[in-house]
N, C-alpha and C positions, 0 to 999 in steps of 0.2 A: 644818624638818621633822618627820615623822613619821617611825620607826624601828621596826623589825621590833619590839621589845620594845613598846613604844607598840602598835602594832597588839593584838601577841599579849592583851597585857595589861588595855591599858583600852580599846580597839576592840573587843576577844574577837574577833578576828578567825582564821580558822583556814580561808582558803580556797587564800591564796597559801602557798609553800613561801616560807622565808627568804633565799634563792637567788633568787628573782624579786624580792623586795618594794622592795628600794628601787630596780633602776632603773625598774617600774612607778610607785614615789613620786615620781620624778622624772618621769614624764612628767605626772604626777598636779599636780603646785605647777607644772610651764611652763605645764598649759593655765590652774591655778585666776590665774597671773601674764598671760595671756592676757583672762584675765573682768577683772582688777584693773584695766587699760591699758583697757578700751572697757566697763564699768560701772562703776556706784559699787560698793564690796563690801562690807559691813559686819562683823566680826567678832564676835559678841554674847558670846561664853562664853573663857576661856583656853585650855580644846582644843579650839574649835571648827574652826580652820583645820589641824591633824592629823585631827579626825574627817570632814575633809572630802575631807584628801589620804588617809583610809583608802577610804574608799566606794569616792571616785575611783580607785582604784587595783586593787581591786574588780572592778570593775569595767571598766579596762582589760584585767585576769586574763581573764576572761567571755569578754569579744571573742574575748584572743588566743588559744585556747580551739577557737575554733569553725571546723568547716574550713572555709576559702574557695570549695571547688566546693561543695561539696553546701550544695542547697538547702532539702531536704527528709529526715523519715527517718521510717519508722514502723515498730513491730514489735508486732504485734499490733492491740488498741485503743488503741495510744500513738505520737502522732507529735509531729517536731519538725519547725519552721520553721527556717530560715539565712536571715538576707539573705543580698542580695551586692551586690559593686559599691559604687554611689553611696549607694543606700538603704543599705546598710548602713551608712555612714561619716557618714549623716545621723542611721540611729537611733542610732549608741554618740555622737555630739556630742550628741542631747538628752538619753542620756541621762547621760553625765559631769553637767551644767550642772544638770539634776534632781537627782542625787548633791550635790554641793556644796551646794546650793537647800536641803538638810533643813538642813545645821549653819551656811550662812552669808545673810545677807541682803542678796540682789543684787538690785540694781535697774536694769532697763533704762529706756532713755529718757536723756530732754535733763533735769534741775536738778529738784531738791525740795527 
């Protein structure tokens, strides 16, 4: 599993505070393990698995910072939209899969 030193020094991450990294990385690893049970997952490089965990942990961190009650906010010409409920969960799952796919070869479907 990736540790905070790997996140900071190799992945070059700076969005997750050290005190939150271990729990987010654990959750990311659990999601990757579920992918390994459901799909074919090939790890193309030595650090690919840990890089995927870091990317997914950042996604989990970003989603956890969003306010579940707010659906949109505007300040001047800048506006932000947050999903809520099932839509937010589906988008989170989609984004986690996308982040993992950047570093790992994940094949859906039957046999290759």
